[in-house]
N, CA, C and O atoms as a printed pandas DataFrame, in Angstrom:
     atom_number atom_name residue_name chain_id  residue_number  x_coord  y_coord  z_coord
0              1         N          MET        A               1    9.921    9.572   22.637
1              2        CA          MET        A               1    8.903    8.665   22.774
2              3         C          MET        A               1    7.820    8.987   23.557
3              4         O          MET        A               1    8.071    9.397   24.690
4              5         N          SER        A               2    6.514    8.885   23.165
5              6        CA          SER        A               2    5.331    9.241   23.596
6              7         C          SER        A               2    4.793    8.046   24.509
7              8         O          SER        A               2    5.250    6.918   24.322
8              9         N          ASN        A               3    3.844    8.271   25.479
9             10        CA          ASN        A               3    3.386    7.200   26.365
10            11         C          ASN        A               3    2.619    6.316   25.348
11            12         O          ASN        A               3    1.988    6.765   24.392
12            13         N          PRO        A               4    2.754    4.958   25.681
13            14        CA          PRO        A               4    2.126    4.014   24.800
14            15         C          PRO        A               4    0.673    3.908   25.288
15            16         O          PRO        A               4   -0.024    3.129   24.638
16            17         N          SER        A               5    0.014    4.627   26.440
17            18        CA          SER        A               5   -1.281    4.459   26.595
18            19         C          SER        A               5   -1.976    5.824   26.150
19            20         O          SER        A               5   -3.164    6.069   26.357
20            21         N          ARG        A               6   -1.389    6.385   25.733
21            22        CA          ARG        A               6   -1.863    7.973   25.288
22            23         C          ARG        A               6   -2.979    7.986   24.148
23            24         O          ARG        A               6   -3.620    9.026   23.999
24            25         N          PHE        A               7   -3.219    6.983   23.410
25            26        CA          PHE        A               7   -4.240    6.888   22.540
26            27         C          PHE        A               7   -5.268    5.977   22.820
27            28         O          PHE        A               7   -6.225    5.816   22.063
28            29         N          SER        A               8   -5.118    5.396   23.836
29            30        CA          SER        A               8   -6.329    4.264   24.162
30            31         C          SER        A               8   -7.501    5.134   24.427
31            32         O          SER        A               8   -7.437    6.214   25.015
32            33         N          VAL        A               9   -8.691    4.528   23.900
33            34        CA          VAL        A               9  -10.090    4.980   24.200
34            35         C          VAL        A               9  -10.893    4.096   24.771
35            36         O          VAL        A               9  -12.090    4.354   24.892
36            37         N          ASN        A              10  -10.324    2.839   25.239
37            38        CA          ASN        A              10  -11.200    1.961   25.656
38            39         C          ASN        A              10  -10.593    1.444   27.217
39            40         O          ASN        A              10  -10.731    0.339   27.742
40            41         N          ASN        A              11   -9.978    2.491   27.666
41            42        CA          ASN        A              11   -9.630    2.616   29.210
42            43         C          ASN        A              11   -8.686    1.127   29.386
43            44         O          ASN        A              11   -8.818    0.176   30.156
44            45         N          THR        A              12   -7.752    1.405   28.361
45            46        CA          THR        A              12   -6.649    0.253   28.322
46            47         C          THR        A              12   -5.414    1.057   28.727
47            48         O          THR        A              12   -5.197    2.138   28.180
48            49         N          SER        A              13   -4.603    0.575   29.656
49            50        CA          SER        A              13   -3.419    1.095   30.017
50            51         C          SER        A              13   -2.043    0.265   29.598
51            52         O          SER        A              13   -2.084   -0.903   29.983
52            53         N          VAL        A              14   -1.127    0.546   29.059
53            54        CA          VAL        A              14    0.153    0.011   28.540
54            55         C          VAL        A              14    1.340    0.281   29.302
55            56         O          VAL        A              14    1.526    1.457   29.614
56            57         N          ARG        A              15    2.268   -0.672   29.701
57            58        CA          ARG        A              15    3.258   -0.225   30.105
58            59         C          ARG        A              15    4.474   -1.400   29.977
59            60         O          ARG        A              15    4.360   -2.617   30.120
60            61         N          ARG        A              16    5.598   -0.650   29.677
61            62        CA          ARG        A              16    6.909   -1.784   29.511
62            63         C          ARG        A              16    7.347   -2.171   30.922
63            64         O          ARG        A              16    7.349   -1.393   31.875
64            65         N          VAL        A              17    7.715   -3.440   30.958
65            66        CA          VAL        A              17    8.003   -4.049   32.101
66            67         C          VAL        A              17    9.299   -4.898   31.810
67            68         O          VAL        A              17    9.568   -5.091   30.625
68            69         N          SER        A              18   10.075   -5.389   32.715
69            70        CA          SER        A              18   11.221   -6.135   32.591
70            71         C          SER        A              18   11.100   -7.460   33.610
71            72         O          SER        A              18   11.243   -7.340   34.827
72            73         N          LEU        A              19   10.858   -8.560   33.046
73            74        CA          LEU        A              19   11.121   -9.644   33.788
74            75         C          LEU        A              19   12.349  -10.663   33.544
75            76         O          LEU        A              19   12.476  -11.057   32.385
76            77         N          ASP        A              20   13.205  -11.102   34.441
77            78        CA          ASP        A              20   14.190  -11.689   34.062
78            79         C          ASP        A              20   15.120  -10.879   33.370
79            80         O          ASP        A              20   16.071  -11.549   32.967
80            81         N          GLY        A              21   15.183   -9.764   33.109
81            82        CA          GLY        A              21   15.867   -8.943   31.980
82            83         C          GLY        A              21   15.560   -8.793   30.601
83            84         O          GLY        A              21   16.241   -8.196   29.767
84            85         N          LYS        A              22   14.171   -9.551   30.377
85            86        CA          LYS        A              22   13.506   -9.542   28.971
86            87         C          LYS        A              22   12.483   -8.380   28.969
87            88         O          LYS        A              22   11.769   -8.186   29.953
88            89         N          PRO        A              23   12.416   -7.604   27.853
89            90        CA          PRO        A              23   11.103   -6.813   27.694
90            91         C          PRO        A              23    9.925   -7.095   27.694
91            92         O          PRO        A              23    9.775   -8.185   27.143
92            93         N          PHE        A              24    9.038   -6.687   28.019
93            94        CA          PHE        A              24    7.586   -7.420   27.857
94            95         C          PHE        A              24    6.650   -6.085   27.806
95            96         O          PHE        A              24    7.104   -5.009   28.195
96            97         N          ILE        A              25    5.527   -6.188   27.385
97            98        CA          ILE        A              25    4.488   -5.354   27.421
98            99         C          ILE        A              25    3.638   -5.998   28.161
99           100         O          ILE        A              25    3.467   -7.215   28.089
100          101         N          GLU        A              26    2.754   -4.875   29.295
101          102        CA          GLU        A              26    1.645   -5.389   30.149
102          103         C          GLU        A              26    0.472   -4.451   29.710
103          104         O          GLU        A              26    0.469   -3.234   29.891
104          105         N          LYS        A              27   -0.464   -5.127   29.146
105          106        CA          LYS        A              27   -1.675   -4.226   28.874
106          107         C          LYS        A              27   -2.789   -4.558   29.861
107          108         O          LYS        A              27   -2.985   -5.746   30.116
108          109         N          THR        A              28   -3.534   -3.620   30.440
109          110        CA          THR        A              28   -4.427   -3.644   31.204
110          111         C          THR        A              28   -5.576   -3.320   30.814
111          112         O          THR        A              28   -5.680   -2.133   30.504
112          113         N          ILE        A              29   -6.604   -4.027   30.701
113          114        CA          ILE        A              29   -7.832   -3.469   30.061
114          115         C          ILE        A              29   -8.992   -3.449   31.103
115          116         O          ILE        A              29   -9.170   -4.366   31.905
116          117         N          ARG        A              30   -9.622   -2.540   31.042
117          118        CA          ARG        A              30  -10.746   -2.177   32.155
118          119         C          ARG        A              30  -11.840   -1.901   31.279
119          120         O          ARG        A              30  -11.769   -1.041   30.400
120          121         N          CYS        A              31  -12.913   -2.648   31.504
121          122        CA          CYS        A              31  -14.374   -2.090   30.739
122          123         C          CYS        A              31  -14.546   -0.859   30.976
123          124         O          CYS        A              31  -14.108   -0.377   32.021
124          125         N          ASN        A              32  -15.303   -0.002   29.934
125          126        CA          ASN        A              32  -15.706    1.454   30.144
126          127         C          ASN        A              32  -17.150    1.233   29.683
127          128         O          ASN        A              32  -17.834    2.239   29.496
128          129         N          VAL        A              33  -17.666    0.068   29.487
129          130        CA          VAL        A              33  -19.199    0.092   29.037
130          131         C          VAL        A              33  -19.616   -1.287   29.736
131          132         O          VAL        A              33  -18.835   -2.216   29.939
132          133         N          ARG        A              34  -21.021   -1.268   30.081
133          134        CA          ARG        A              34  -21.687   -2.692   30.758
134          135         C          ARG        A              34  -21.602   -3.491   29.336
135          136         O          ARG        A              34  -21.783   -2.991   28.226
136          137         N          LEU        A              35  -21.267   -4.926   29.645
137          138        CA          LEU        A              35  -21.100   -5.814   28.651
138          139         C          LEU        A              35  -22.190   -7.093   29.194
139          140         O          LEU        A              35  -22.397   -7.226   30.400
140          141         N          PRO        A              36  -22.793   -7.923   28.264
141          142        CA          PRO        A              36  -23.591   -8.832   28.931
142          143         C          PRO        A              36  -22.655  -10.132   28.915
143          144         O          PRO        A              36  -23.006  -11.146   28.311
144          145         N          MET        A              37  -21.595  -10.057   29.527
145          146        CA          MET        A              37  -20.665  -10.834   29.719
146          147         C          MET        A              37  -19.582  -10.613   30.686
147          148         O          MET        A              37  -19.079   -9.489   30.715
148          149         N          THR        A              38  -19.003  -11.833   31.752
149          150        CA          THR        A              38  -18.085  -11.607   32.490
150          151         C          THR        A              38  -16.742  -11.189   31.941
151          152         O          THR        A              38  -16.468  -11.423   30.763
152          153         N          LEU        A              39  -15.918  -10.598   32.726
153          154        CA          LEU        A              39  -14.645  -10.597   32.433
154          155         C          LEU        A              39  -13.710  -11.861   31.754
155          156         O          LEU        A              39  -12.825  -11.844   30.898
156          157         N          HIS        A              40  -14.272  -12.854   32.468
157          158        CA          HIS        A              40  -13.582  -14.363   31.738
158          159         C          HIS        A              40  -14.217  -14.433   30.328
159          160         O          HIS        A              40  -13.486  -14.585   29.349
160          161         N          GLU        A              41  -15.649  -14.320   30.192
161          162        CA          GLU        A              41  -15.966  -14.372   28.922
162          163         C          GLU        A              41  -15.145  -13.508   27.889
163          164         O          GLU        A              41  -14.445  -13.960   26.983
164          165         N          LEU        A              42  -15.346  -12.281   28.169
165          166        CA          LEU        A              42  -14.400  -11.204   27.438
166          167         C          LEU        A              42  -12.948  -11.689   27.060
167          168         O          LEU        A              42  -12.366  -11.597   25.979
168          169         N          SER        A              43  -12.549  -12.202   28.191
169          170        CA          SER        A              43  -10.955  -12.512   27.880
170          171         C          SER        A              43  -11.059  -13.748   26.724
171          172         O          SER        A              43  -10.276  -13.880   25.783
172          173         N          ALA        A              44  -12.003  -14.457   26.970
173          174        CA          ALA        A              44  -12.095  -15.748   25.995
174          175         C          ALA        A              44  -12.230  -15.038   24.430
175          176         O          ALA        A              44  -11.555  -15.387   23.461
176          177         N          CYS        A              45  -13.099  -14.133   24.430
177          178        CA          CYS        A              45  -13.479  -13.435   23.301
178          179         C          CYS        A              45  -12.035  -12.787   22.671
179          180         O          CYS        A              45  -11.618  -12.880   21.516
180          181         N          LEU        A              46  -11.437  -12.115   23.810
181          182        CA          LEU        A              46  -10.310  -11.442   22.987
182          183         C          LEU        A              46   -9.279  -12.606   22.864
183          184         O          LEU        A              46   -8.350  -12.115   22.222
184          185         N          ALA        A              47   -9.064  -13.529   23.072
185          186        CA          ALA        A              47   -8.132  -14.656   22.715
186          187         C          ALA        A              47   -8.507  -15.355   21.351
187          188         O          ALA        A              47   -7.624  -15.722   20.577
188          189         N          GLU        A              48   -9.826  -15.523   21.090
189          190        CA          GLU        A              48  -10.440  -15.906   19.991
190          191         C          GLU        A              48  -10.133  -14.691   18.822
191          192         O          GLU        A              48   -9.822  -15.073   17.693
192          193         N          TYR        A              49  -10.191  -13.737   19.005
193          194        CA          TYR        A              49  -10.010  -12.583   18.283
194          195         C          TYR        A              49   -8.290  -12.555   17.704
195          196         O          TYR        A              49   -7.877  -12.413   16.553
196          197         N          ARG        A              50   -7.639  -12.720   18.800
197          198        CA          ARG        A              50   -6.139  -12.893   18.483
198          199         C          ARG        A              50   -5.859  -13.867   17.607
199          200         O          ARG        A              50   -5.210  -13.718   16.572
200          201         N          GLY        A              51   -6.383  -14.961   18.041
201          202        CA          GLY        A              51   -6.314  -16.328   17.113
202          203         C          GLY        A              51   -6.744  -16.059   15.432
203          204         O          GLY        A              51   -6.065  -16.288   14.431
204          205         N          ARG        A              52   -7.990  -15.546   15.533
205          206        CA          ARG        A              52   -8.207  -15.339   14.092
206          207         C          ARG        A              52   -7.494  -14.314   13.470
207          208         O          ARG        A              52   -7.374  -14.462   12.254
208          209         N          LEU        A              53   -6.908  -13.166   14.028
209          210        CA          LEU        A              53   -6.004  -12.411   13.475
210          211         C          LEU        A              53   -4.405  -13.278   12.924
211          212         O          LEU        A              53   -3.693  -13.105   11.935
212          213         N          GLN        A              54   -4.338  -14.011   13.826
213          214        CA          GLN        A              54   -2.772  -14.900   13.589
214          215         C          GLN        A              54   -3.305  -15.784   12.444
215          216         O          GLN        A              54   -2.525  -15.939   11.504
216          217         N          ASP        A              55   -4.539  -16.405   12.367
217          218        CA          ASP        A              55   -4.852  -17.236   11.389
218          219         C          ASP        A              55   -5.105  -16.414    9.810
219          220         O          ASP        A              55   -5.232  -16.966    8.717
220          221         N          ALA        A              56   -5.124  -15.142   10.072
221          222        CA          ALA        A              56   -5.137  -14.361    8.927
222          223         C          ALA        A              56   -4.050  -14.126    8.392
223          224         O          ALA        A              56   -4.054  -13.549    7.304
224          225         N          GLY        A              57   -2.744  -14.531    9.047
225          226        CA          GLY        A              57   -1.481  -14.145    8.796
226          227         C          GLY        A              57   -0.645  -13.064    9.351
227          228         O          GLY        A              57    0.467  -12.693    8.976
228          229         N          VAL        A              58   -1.548  -12.530   10.528
229          230        CA          VAL        A              58   -0.932  -11.162   10.849
230          231         C          VAL        A              58   -0.269  -11.593   11.784
231          232         O          VAL        A              58   -0.754  -12.440   12.534
232          233         N          ASN        A              59    1.151  -11.050   11.980
233          234        CA          ASN        A              59    2.381  -11.388   12.947
234          235         C          ASN        A              59    2.199  -10.486   13.976
235          236         O          ASN        A              59    2.088   -9.303   13.656
236          237         N          MET        A              60    2.136  -10.844   15.353
237          238        CA          MET        A              60    1.902  -10.411   16.329
238          239         C          MET        A              60    3.072  -10.959   17.502
239          240         O          MET        A              60    3.652  -12.041   17.406
240          241         N          PRO        A              61    3.247  -10.123   18.445
241          242        CA          PRO        A              61    3.981  -10.511   19.594
242          243         C          PRO        A              61    3.222  -11.685   20.459
243          244         O          PRO        A              61    2.002  -11.785   20.584
244          245         N          ARG        A              62    4.106  -12.452   20.963
245          246        CA          ARG        A              62    3.791  -13.695   21.381
246          247         C          ARG        A              62    3.135  -13.269   23.010
247          248         O          ARG        A              62    3.699  -12.554   23.839
248          249         N          LEU        A              63    1.863  -13.910   23.143
249          250        CA          LEU        A              63    1.317  -13.537   24.175
250          251         C          LEU        A              63    1.786  -14.605   25.525
251          252         O          LEU        A              63    1.507  -15.802   25.450
252          253         N          VAL        A              64    2.388  -14.141   26.529
253          254        CA          VAL        A              64    2.941  -14.732   27.650
254          255         C          VAL        A              64    2.103  -15.194   28.397
255          256         O          VAL        A              64    2.149  -16.391   28.678
256          257         N          ASP        A              65    0.975  -14.243   28.991
257          258        CA          ASP        A              65    0.212  -14.636   30.021
258          259         C          ASP        A              65   -0.900  -13.651   29.829
259          260         O          ASP        A              65   -0.687  -12.554   29.313
260          261         N          SER        A              66   -2.427  -14.140   30.357
261          262        CA          SER        A              66   -3.355  -13.513   30.300
262          263         C          SER        A              66   -4.338  -13.981   31.607
263          264         O          SER        A              66   -4.549  -15.157   31.901
264          265         N          ARG        A              67   -4.800  -13.002   32.205
265          266        CA          ARG        A              67   -5.300  -13.416   33.498
266          267         C          ARG        A              67   -6.482  -12.235   33.783
267          268         O          ARG        A              67   -6.347  -11.096   33.337
268          269         N          VAL        A              68   -7.410  -12.563   34.415
269          270        CA          VAL        A              68   -8.606  -11.810   34.823
270          271         C          VAL        A              68   -8.171  -11.520   36.239
271          272         O          VAL        A              68   -7.684  -12.425   36.917
272          273         N          GLU        A              69   -8.332  -10.245   36.738
273          274        CA          GLU        A              69   -8.036   -9.878   38.110
274          275         C          GLU        A              69   -9.515   -9.354   38.434
275          276         O          GLU        A              69  -10.450   -9.674   37.700
276          277         N          ARG        A              70   -9.657   -8.710   39.321
277          278        CA          ARG        A              70  -10.850   -8.367   40.092
278          279         C          ARG        A              70  -11.654   -7.286   39.078
279          280         O          ARG        A              70  -12.767   -7.571   38.636
280          281         N          ASP        A              71  -11.145   -6.328   38.834
281          282        CA          ASP        A              71  -12.031   -5.380   37.885
282          283         C          ASP        A              71  -11.534   -5.430   36.208
283          284         O          ASP        A              71  -12.190   -4.856   35.338
284          285         N          CYS        A              72  -10.376   -6.146   35.938
285          286        CA          CYS        A              72   -9.759   -6.047   34.654
286          287         C          CYS        A              72   -9.080   -7.314   33.888
287          288         O          CYS        A              72   -9.246   -8.452   34.327
288          289         N          ILE        A              73   -8.382   -7.083   32.834
289          290        CA          ILE        A              73   -8.134   -8.224   32.362
290          291         C          ILE        A              73   -6.312   -7.805   32.012
291          292         O          ILE        A              73   -6.092   -6.837   31.284
292          293         N          VAL        A              74   -5.560   -8.317   32.380
293          294        CA          VAL        A              74   -4.298   -8.205   32.319
294          295         C          VAL        A              74   -3.492   -9.153   31.335
295          296         O          VAL        A              74   -3.464  -10.344   31.645
296          297         N          CYS        A              75   -2.913   -8.800   30.319
297          298        CA          CYS        A              75   -2.358   -9.381   29.486
298          299         C          CYS        A              75   -0.737   -9.135   29.192
299          300         O          CYS        A              75   -0.443   -7.982   28.874
300          301         N          LEU        A              76    0.218   -9.996   29.258
301          302        CA          LEU        A              76    1.628   -9.915   29.263
302          303         C          LEU        A              76    2.010  -10.550   27.837
303          304         O          LEU        A              76    1.708  -11.716   27.585
304          305         N          CYS        A              77    2.627   -9.806   26.998
305          306        CA          CYS        A              77    3.254  -10.032   25.868
306          307         C          CYS        A              77    4.650   -9.755   25.377
307          308         O          CYS        A              77    5.163   -8.705   25.767
308          309         N          GLU        A              78    5.181  -10.358   24.763
309          310        CA          GLU        A              78    6.550  -10.156   24.178
310          311         C          GLU        A              78    6.587   -8.607   23.423
311          312         O          GLU        A              78    5.803   -8.250   22.544
312          313         N          ASP        A              79    7.756   -7.749   24.027
313          314        CA          ASP        A              79    7.722   -6.386   23.567
314          315         C          ASP        A              79    8.146   -6.455   21.859
315          316         O          ASP        A              79    9.254   -6.715   21.389
316          317         N          GLY        A              80    6.980   -6.159   21.189
317          318        CA          GLY        A              80    7.481   -5.967   19.734
318          319         C          GLY        A              80    8.068   -4.748   19.275
319          320         O          GLY        A              80    8.318   -4.573   18.083
320          321         N          GLY        A              81    8.297   -3.909   20.145
321          322        CA          GLY        A              81    9.058   -2.536   19.981
322          323         C          GLY        A              81    7.810   -1.298   19.994
323          324         O          GLY        A              81    6.620   -1.564   20.169
324          325         N          PRO        A              82    8.288   -0.069   19.799
325          326        CA          PRO        A              82    7.405    0.886   19.842
326          327         C          PRO        A              82    6.501    0.752   18.629
327          328         O          PRO        A              82    6.784    0.334   17.506
328          329         N          ASN        A              83    5.150    1.278   19.193
329          330        CA          ASN        A              83    4.202    1.230   18.000
330          331         C          ASN        A              83    4.412    2.429   17.084
331          332         O          ASN        A              83    5.243    3.228   17.518
332          333         N          LEU        A              84    3.829    2.753   15.870
333          334        CA          LEU        A              84    3.959    3.820   15.083
334          335         C          LEU        A              84    3.786    5.135   15.413
335          336         O          LEU        A              84    4.353    6.057   14.828
336          337         N          VAL        A              85    2.688    5.316   16.734
337          338        CA          VAL        A              85    2.509    6.656   17.227
338          339         C          VAL        A              85    3.953    6.996   18.259
339          340         O          VAL        A              85    4.433    8.122   18.392
340          341         N          GLU        A              86    4.403    5.920   18.825
341          342        CA          GLU        A              86    5.430    6.326   19.646
342          343         C          GLU        A              86    6.655    6.708   18.960
343          344         O          GLU        A              86    7.447    7.525   19.429
344          345         N          LEU        A              87    6.825    6.035   17.701
345          346        CA          LEU        A              87    7.911    6.392   16.906
346          347         C          LEU        A              87    7.818    7.596   15.979
347          348         O          LEU        A              87    8.820    8.038   15.417
348          349         N          HIS        A              88    6.606    8.121   15.825
349          350        CA          HIS        A              88    6.368    9.671   15.169
350          351         C          HIS        A              88    5.086   10.262   15.923
351          352         O          HIS        A              88    3.949    9.973   15.551
352          353         N          ASP        A              89    5.313   11.006   16.875
353          354        CA          ASP        A              89    4.450   11.554   17.392
354          355         C          ASP        A              89    3.467   12.417   16.426
355          356         O          ASP        A              89    2.372   12.787   16.849
356          357         N          ASN        A              90    3.793   12.640   15.454
357          358        CA          ASN        A              90    3.207   13.548   14.330
358          359         C          ASN        A              90    2.749   12.564   13.238
359          360         O          ASN        A              90    3.468   12.240   12.294
360          361         N          PRO        A              91    1.667   12.173   13.412
361          362        CA          PRO        A              91    1.188   10.998   12.145
362          363         C          PRO        A              91    1.505   11.591   10.606
363          364         O          PRO        A              91    1.860   10.810    9.723
364          365         N          GLU        A              92    1.352   13.008   10.352
365          366        CA          GLU        A              92    1.824   13.354    9.055
366          367         C          GLU        A              92    3.261   13.137    8.753
367          368         O          GLU        A              92    3.718   12.890    7.636
368          369         N          GLY        A              93    3.969   13.260    9.928
369          370        CA          GLY        A              93    5.618   12.892    9.637
370          371         C          GLY        A              93    5.939   11.595    9.340
371          372         O          GLY        A              93    6.913   11.309    8.643
372          373         N          LEU        A              94    5.038   10.621    9.916
373          374        CA          LEU        A              94    5.041    9.269    9.727
374          375         C          LEU        A              94    4.835    9.100    8.256
375          376         O          LEU        A              94    5.786    8.650    7.616
376          377         N          VAL        A              95    3.483    9.462    7.492
377          378        CA          VAL        A              95    3.448    9.374    6.209
378          379         C          VAL        A              95    4.577    9.996    5.301
379          380         O          VAL        A              95    4.998    9.379    4.322
380          381         N          ARG        A              96    4.992   11.079    5.613
381          382        CA          ARG        A              96    5.918   11.547    4.854
382          383         C          ARG        A              96    7.361   10.829    4.879
383          384         O          ARG        A              96    8.073   10.650    3.891
384          385         N          SER        A              97    7.643   10.464    6.176
385          386        CA          SER        A              97    8.925    9.734    6.294
386          387         C          SER        A              97    9.151    8.454    6.359
387          388         O          SER        A              97   10.277    7.980    6.510
388          389         N          ASN        A              98    8.110    7.793    6.252
389          390        CA          ASN        A              98    7.946    6.339    6.336
390          391         C          ASN        A              98    6.777    5.703    5.684
391          392         O          ASN        A              98    5.904    4.993    6.184
392          393         N          ARG        A              99    6.942    6.108    4.451
393          394        CA          ARG        A              99    5.882    5.268    3.487
394          395         C          ARG        A              99    5.764    3.787    3.366
395          396         O          ARG        A              99    4.714    3.248    3.016
396          397         N          ASP        A             100    7.113    2.983    3.731
397          398        CA          ASP        A             100    6.932    1.601    3.828
398          399         C          ASP        A             100    6.067    1.127    4.751
399          400         O          ASP        A             100    5.224    0.272    4.482
400          401         N          ALA        A             101    6.263    1.804    6.237
401          402        CA          ALA        A             101    5.488    1.617    7.275
402          403         C          ALA        A             101    3.940    1.644    6.953
403          404         O          ALA        A             101    3.134    0.745    7.192
404          405         N          VAL        A             102    3.737    2.673    6.455
405          406        CA          VAL        A             102    2.348    3.068    6.005
406          407         C          VAL        A             102    1.739    1.738    5.113
407          408         O          VAL        A             102    0.713    1.098    5.346
408          409         N          ALA        A             103    2.613    1.570    4.141
409          410        CA          ALA        A             103    2.151    0.596    3.055
410          411         C          ALA        A             103    2.070   -0.901    3.659
411          412         O          ALA        A             103    1.326   -1.721    3.120
412          413         N          ASN        A             104    2.883   -1.260    4.837
413          414        CA          ASN        A             104    3.142   -2.391    5.305
414          415         C          ASN        A             104    1.687   -2.505    6.446
415          416         O          ASN        A             104    1.102   -3.572    6.632
416          417         N          ALA        A             105    1.304   -1.249    7.089
417          418        CA          ALA        A             105    0.114   -1.395    7.634
418          419         C          ALA        A             105   -1.155   -1.746    6.747
419          420         O          ALA        A             105   -1.821   -2.765    6.926
420          421         N          VAL        A             106   -1.403   -0.857    5.834
421          422        CA          VAL        A             106   -2.218   -1.263    4.864
422          423         C          VAL        A             106   -2.342   -2.729    4.472
423          424         O          VAL        A             106   -3.428   -3.307    4.516
424          425         N          ASP        A             107   -1.325   -3.266    4.125
425          426        CA          ASP        A             107   -1.217   -4.640    3.732
426          427         C          ASP        A             107   -1.754   -5.601    4.738
427          428         O          ASP        A             107   -2.480   -6.514    4.342
428          429         N          ILE        A             108   -1.439   -5.469    6.116
429          430        CA          ILE        A             108   -1.875   -5.999    7.412
430          431         C          ILE        A             108   -3.460   -5.834    7.426
431          432         O          ILE        A             108   -4.216   -6.788    7.607
432          433         N          LEU        A             109   -3.829   -4.694    7.242
433          434        CA          LEU        A             109   -5.360   -4.349    7.370
434          435         C          LEU        A             109   -6.041   -5.344    6.293
435          436         O          LEU        A             109   -7.015   -6.030    6.604
436          437         N          ARG        A             110   -5.401   -5.379    4.873
437          438        CA          ARG        A             110   -6.085   -5.874    3.833
438          439         C          ARG        A             110   -6.119   -7.448    4.298
439          440         O          ARG        A             110   -7.170   -8.052    4.082
440          441         N          MET        A             111   -5.120   -8.092    4.873
441          442        CA          MET        A             111   -4.973   -9.584    5.332
442          443         C          MET        A             111   -6.303   -9.742    6.216
443          444         O          MET        A             111   -7.164  -10.566    5.909
444          445         N          ALA        A             112   -6.407   -8.982    7.227
445          446        CA          ALA        A             112   -7.552   -9.137    8.280
446          447         C          ALA        A             112   -8.906   -8.988    7.479
447          448         O          ALA        A             112   -9.780   -9.845    7.609
448          449         N          VAL        A             113   -9.057   -8.016    6.740
449          450        CA          VAL        A             113  -10.249   -7.890    6.091
450          451         C          VAL        A             113  -10.623   -9.142    5.038
451          452         O          VAL        A             113  -11.692   -9.746    4.944
452          453         N          ASP        A             114   -9.630   -9.291    4.430
453          454        CA          ASP        A             114   -9.673  -10.937    3.615
454          455         C          ASP        A             114  -10.095  -11.869    4.122
455          456         O          ASP        A             114  -10.784  -12.650    3.465
456          457         N          ALA        A             115   -9.838  -12.077    5.371
457          458        CA          ALA        A             115  -10.233  -13.028    6.423
458          459         C          ALA        A             115  -11.510  -12.922    7.081
459          460         O          ALA        A             115  -11.965  -13.781    7.837
460          461         N          GLY        A             116  -12.153  -11.688    6.725
461          462        CA          GLY        A             116  -13.311  -11.380    7.577
462          463         C          GLY        A             116  -13.241  -11.101    9.184
463          464         O          GLY        A             116  -14.092  -11.454   10.001
464          465         N          VAL        A             117  -12.125  -10.442    9.434
465          466        CA          VAL        A             117  -11.838  -10.118   10.742
466          467         C          VAL        A             117  -11.854   -8.318   10.713
467          468         O          VAL        A             117  -11.248   -7.530    9.986
468          469         N          SER        A             118  -12.627   -8.144   11.611
469          470        CA          SER        A             118  -12.504   -6.387   11.757
470          471         C          SER        A             118  -11.085   -5.905   12.712
471          472         O          SER        A             118  -10.745   -6.496   13.736
472          473         N          ILE        A             119  -10.543   -5.006   12.271
473          474        CA          ILE        A             119   -9.499   -4.685   12.989
474          475         C          ILE        A             119   -9.736   -3.086   12.957
475          476         O          ILE        A             119  -10.438   -2.374   12.239
476          477         N          ASP        A             120   -8.934   -2.838   13.943
477          478        CA          ASP        A             120   -9.012   -1.284   14.239
478          479         C          ASP        A             120   -7.563   -0.696   13.572
479          480         O          ASP        A             120   -6.444   -1.025   13.966
480          481         N          PRO        A             121   -7.805    0.091   12.654
481          482        CA          PRO        A             121   -6.741    0.633   11.871
482          483         C          PRO        A             121   -5.803    1.851   12.412
483          484         O          PRO        A             121   -4.986    2.448   11.710
484          485         N          HIS        A             122   -6.043    2.087   13.660
485          486        CA          HIS        A             122   -5.200    3.141   14.288
486          487         C          HIS        A             122   -3.822    2.966   14.218
487          488         O          HIS        A             122   -3.432    1.820   14.440
488          489         N          ILE        A             123   -3.030    3.766   13.980
489          490        CA          ILE        A             123   -1.465    3.441   13.771
490          491         C          ILE        A             123   -0.875    2.940   15.117
491          492         O          ILE        A             123    0.176    2.300   15.117
492          493         N          LYS        A             124   -1.508    3.209   16.207
493          494        CA          LYS        A             124   -0.941    2.719   17.490
494          495         C          LYS        A             124   -0.917    1.171   17.701
495          496         O          LYS        A             124   -0.213    0.624   18.550
496          497         N          ASN        A             125   -1.810    0.480   16.788
497          498        CA          ASN        A             125   -1.756   -0.892   16.755
498          499         C          ASN        A             125   -0.912   -1.478   15.996
499          500         O          ASN        A             125   -0.919   -2.704   15.892
500          501         N          PHE        A             126   -0.101   -0.754   15.380
501          502        CA          PHE        A             126    1.351   -1.374   14.569
502          503         C          PHE        A             126    2.564   -1.052   15.343
503          504         O          PHE        A             126    2.719    0.020   15.928
504          505         N          VAL        A             127    3.457   -2.061   15.327
505          506        CA          VAL        A             127    4.568   -1.840   16.191
506          507         C          VAL        A             127    6.004   -2.079   15.093
507          508         O          VAL        A             127    5.982   -2.820   14.111
508          509         N          GLY        A             128    6.888   -1.474   15.427
509          510        CA          GLY        A             128    8.347   -1.467   14.715
510          511         C          GLY        A             128    8.173   -0.428   13.689
511          512         O          GLY        A             128    7.099    0.099   13.401
512          513         N          GLN        A             129    9.390   -0.160   13.129
513          514        CA          GLN        A             129    9.845    0.627   12.076
514          515         C          GLN        A             129    8.753    0.597   10.903
515          516         O          GLN        A             129    8.123    1.582   10.518
516          517         N          ALA        A             130    8.632   -0.800   10.366
517          518        CA          ALA        A             130    7.802   -1.142    9.585
518          519         C          ALA        A             130    7.154   -2.536    9.951
519          520         O          ALA        A             130    7.759   -3.579   10.200
520          521         N          PRO        A             131    5.811   -2.327    9.928
521          522        CA          PRO        A             131    5.060   -3.757   10.500
522          523         C          PRO        A             131    5.379   -4.863    9.417
523          524         O          PRO        A             131    5.369   -4.689    8.198
524          525         N          GLN        A             132    5.629   -5.886   10.008
525          526        CA          GLN        A             132    6.109   -7.014    9.300
526          527         C          GLN        A             132    4.855   -8.037    8.927
527          528         O          GLN        A             132    3.962   -8.272    9.740
528          529         N          LEU        A             133    4.891   -8.534    7.785
529          530        CA          LEU        A             133    3.835   -9.593    7.245
530          531         C          LEU        A             133    4.510  -11.034    7.764
531          532         O          LEU        A             133    5.706  -11.306    7.656
532          533         N          LYS        A             134    3.541  -11.853    8.321
533          534        CA          LYS        A             134    4.069  -13.082    8.493
534          535         C          LYS        A             134    4.470  -13.824    7.380
535          536         O          LYS        A             134    3.558  -13.628    6.576
536          537         N          ARG        A             135    5.277  -14.548    6.861
537          538        CA          ARG        A             135    5.928  -15.010    5.803
538          539         C          ARG        A             135    5.534  -16.602    5.864
539          540         O          ARG        A             135    5.968  -17.379    5.014
């Protein structure tokens, strides 16, 4: 399984942690560009974006905590399982071996687009053997 931070392009690190024996994902976001807002404002924008995706029907792991630290935003969420890159280091192998996962990811992208929400279609943003649609 590959490093979950391997494909991050926006200075984000991801690590798996265990709290009270339960698995979580800790995501640390550092800005790699100057933004005309504070980290608190950016954190609020990220929370709004997450809400818009959930309103569009995209099933996401539950956010347990989000806080602004000195130079970063730290989010803790339930571990939804490995992302599709972690499961398949070779994206071509993913397409060949798990067409259902790819089809479900495309369905999720459609849901977001239909709701007017921009979404990054990189397969690292989809977790589990096959991303599940919220029913």
